[in-house]
C-alpha positions as CSV (number, residue, x, y, z in Angstrom):
1,X,55.5,-31.9,19.9
2,X,53.3,-29.3,18.4
3,X,55.1,-26.2,17.0
4,X,53.5,-23.3,15.1
5,X,55.7,-21.2,12.7
6,X,55.1,-18.1,10.8
7,X,56.8,-18.2,7.4
8,X,60.2,-16.7,7.1
9,X,60.5,-13.3,6.3
10,X,61.1,-12.7,2.5
11,X,62.9,-9.4,2.7
12,X,66.4,-9.3,4.0
13,X,65.8,-6.3,6.5
14,X,62.7,-8.2,8.1
15,X,63.1,-10.3,11.2
16,X,61.9,-13.7,11.6
17,X,59.4,-14.3,14.3
18,X,60.4,-16.8,17.1
19,X,58.6,-20.3,17.0
20,X,55.3,-20.4,19.0
21,X,55.6,-23.7,21.3
22,X,52.5,-25.6,22.5
23,X,54.2,-28.6,23.7
24,X,53.3,-27.8,27.3
25,X,50.7,-29.6,29.3
26,X,47.0,-28.8,28.8
27,X,46.7,-27.6,32.4
28,X,49.4,-25.1,31.8
29,X,47.9,-23.8,28.6
30,X,44.4,-23.7,30.0
31,X,45.7,-21.9,32.8
32,X,47.1,-19.2,30.5
33,X,43.9,-19.1,28.5
34,X,41.7,-18.5,31.4
35,X,44.2,-15.8,32.7
36,X,43.7,-14.4,29.1
37,X,47.5,-14.6,28.6
38,X,49.2,-16.0,25.4
39,X,48.9,-19.7,25.3
40,X,52.4,-20.4,24.0
41,X,54.5,-18.4,26.2
42,X,52.1,-16.8,28.9
43,X,54.3,-13.6,28.8
44,X,51.7,-11.2,26.9
45,X,48.0,-10.6,26.9
46,X,46.0,-12.4,24.4
47,X,43.5,-9.6,23.9
48,X,43.6,-6.1,22.7
49,X,40.6,-4.5,24.6
50,X,37.9,-6.5,25.9
51,X,37.3,-9.2,23.2
52,X,39.6,-8.5,20.4
53,X,42.3,-11.2,20.0
54,X,45.8,-9.9,19.1
55,X,47.1,-10.9,15.6
56,X,50.1,-12.5,17.1
57,X,51.9,-12.6,20.3
58,X,54.8,-10.1,20.5
59,X,57.0,-12.2,22.6
60,X,56.7,-15.7,20.9
61,X,55.0,-15.0,17.6
62,X,52.1,-17.3,18.1
63,X,49.3,-16.7,15.5
64,X,46.5,-15.7,17.8
65,X,44.5,-13.6,15.3
66,X,44.2,-16.7,13.0
67,X,42.5,-18.7,15.7
68,X,38.7,-18.9,14.8
69,X,37.2,-18.5,18.2
70,X,34.6,-15.9,17.5
71,X,31.3,-17.7,17.8
72,X,31.9,-20.5,20.5
73,X,32.7,-18.5,23.5
74,X,29.4,-16.7,23.9
75,X,27.5,-19.9,23.6
76,X,29.7,-21.6,26.2
77,X,29.4,-18.4,28.3
78,X,25.7,-18.7,28.2
79,X,25.4,-22.5,28.9
80,X,27.6,-21.9,32.0
81,X,26.0,-18.8,33.3
82,X,22.3,-19.9,32.6
83,X,22.9,-23.3,34.6
84,X,24.1,-21.3,37.6
85,X,21.3,-18.8,37.5
86,X,18.4,-21.1,36.9
87,X,19.9,-23.5,39.6
88,X,19.9,-20.3,42.0
89,X,16.5,-19.2,41.2
90,X,15.2,-22.7,41.8
91,X,17.0,-23.0,45.1
92,X,15.9,-19.4,46.1
93,X,12.2,-19.8,45.1
94,X,11.6,-23.3,46.5
95,X,8.0,-22.6,47.7
96,X,7.3,-20.6,44.6
97,X,6.0,-17.6,46.8
98,X,8.7,-15.0,45.7
99,X,7.1,-12.4,43.2
100,X,8.2,-12.5,39.6
101,X,9.3,-8.8,39.8
102,X,11.8,-9.7,42.8
103,X,13.3,-12.7,40.8
104,X,13.9,-10.4,37.9
105,X,15.4,-7.7,40.0
106,X,17.9,-10.3,41.5
107,X,18.7,-12.5,38.6
108,X,18.7,-10.1,35.5
109,X,21.8,-8.1,37.1
110,X,23.2,-11.3,38.3
111,X,23.1,-12.8,34.7
112,X,24.5,-9.8,33.1
113,X,27.5,-9.5,35.5
114,X,28.3,-13.3,35.3
115,X,28.1,-13.0,31.5
116,X,30.5,-10.0,31.4
117,X,32.9,-11.5,34.0
118,X,33.1,-15.1,32.2
119,X,33.1,-14.2,28.6
120,X,36.9,-13.1,28.4
121,X,38.3,-16.1,30.3
122,X,36.0,-18.5,28.4
123,X,37.2,-16.9,25.0
124,X,40.7,-17.3,26.3
125,X,40.2,-21.0,26.9
126,X,38.6,-21.5,23.6
127,X,41.6,-19.8,22.0
128,X,43.8,-22.2,23.9
129,X,42.0,-25.3,22.7
130,X,41.7,-24.4,19.2
131,X,45.5,-23.2,19.0
132,X,46.6,-26.3,20.8
133,X,45.1,-28.6,18.4
134,X,46.1,-26.3,15.5
135,X,42.9,-25.2,14.0
136,X,43.9,-21.8,12.3
137,X,42.4,-19.7,9.5
138,X,44.5,-19.6,6.5
139,X,47.3,-17.1,6.4
140,X,46.5,-13.7,4.9
141,X,47.8,-13.4,1.2
142,X,50.6,-11.1,1.0
143,X,50.0,-8.1,-1.4
144,X,53.1,-7.3,-3.3
145,X,54.1,-4.1,-5.2
146,X,54.0,-6.2,-8.4
147,X,50.4,-6.9,-8.0
148,X,49.0,-3.5,-8.4
149,X,46.6,-2.7,-11.3
150,X,47.4,-0.6,-14.2
């Protein structure tokens, strides 16, 4: 059973975050990731804006911002989109008679649209996989009042 926890609050007035649970099946968490929801609870969105991952889930406390899912999603998106676009171009222009300008007019907007549509769900799925196998960045060091310089 995989459980992710945030450290207990050090000050008496601070509340402890609930535990993030990822002991649900892979199909469930991948569905949550593709839907761009929190992989742990599925209740809240995983993103602030288009691609910025929330620091943590407000519902369950999963450390979403500590997951290093910055570089892989664009590459995976390009692999998927370019396979689809190249296959469609080859099928559409079987005889080689279509002008290059027509191919560009069709497939450049199609490529751009597919990349923009698939980048967020693929980033959500990458977030899920890395969180499920517990690949996290180190927690940021707390800066206390006693560490201020003189």
